[in-house]
C-alpha positions, 0 to 999 in steps of 0.5 A: 500500500502507498504511504498515508496521504499519497495516491496509489501509482497507477499501473502503466497504460496497456499498449498493443504491439505496434502493427507490422509495417505495411507491405505491398502484396507481391505481384503474382509469379510469372510463368514463361513459355520458351520458344525455340530457335527459329520456331514460329513466334520466336521474333515478334515485331516491335509494337510500333511496326504493327499495322495501325499502331503509331509508337516511337520510343524515346530513342526513336525506335518502334519497340517499347521502352521504359527507363526502369527496365531497359538499357541500350544493347551494348553490342549494338547501341544504335538498335534503339530497342529495350535490352534486358539481361537474359538473367534478369528477364523475370525481374524486369520483364516479369514486373513490367506490365507492357512487356509480353516477353523477350526475343534473344540471340547470341549476337546480343551477348546475354541480352534479350529485347522486350516485346509488347505483343506477340505474333506467334506466326512470325518465324525468326532466323534460325539463331533467335529464340524467345521467352513469352509470358504464359499461364504455364511454362518453364522459367528462363535462366 
């Protein structure tokens, strides 16, 4: 008990634990369809080259571009297309809503080029292959 004439010391207030920090939900995982070298769909056209589409990226090219995901292709800097390192396809193209997939070729030295739409009938040269966003498939390297 407290000494005479002193009020009892109130207990400390009850506090609830701090709420956890807000975390944005992760985007759903991306599945990829791998399109073999030279197979139909392994080289879709740039978005701005499609019939009825008027599009020019900031570099003057017809393919999609976003500084958050794209770099110039180091081996062919005047190509004016969005290059993504092949080992970052899931991280970059997967997170980018406008990116439907990428086309790849050995001469691109480990980079692939982003595409917005896919023409599965367009066949490429024998040395081109692609990764396309798909409901089910294997993940790129």
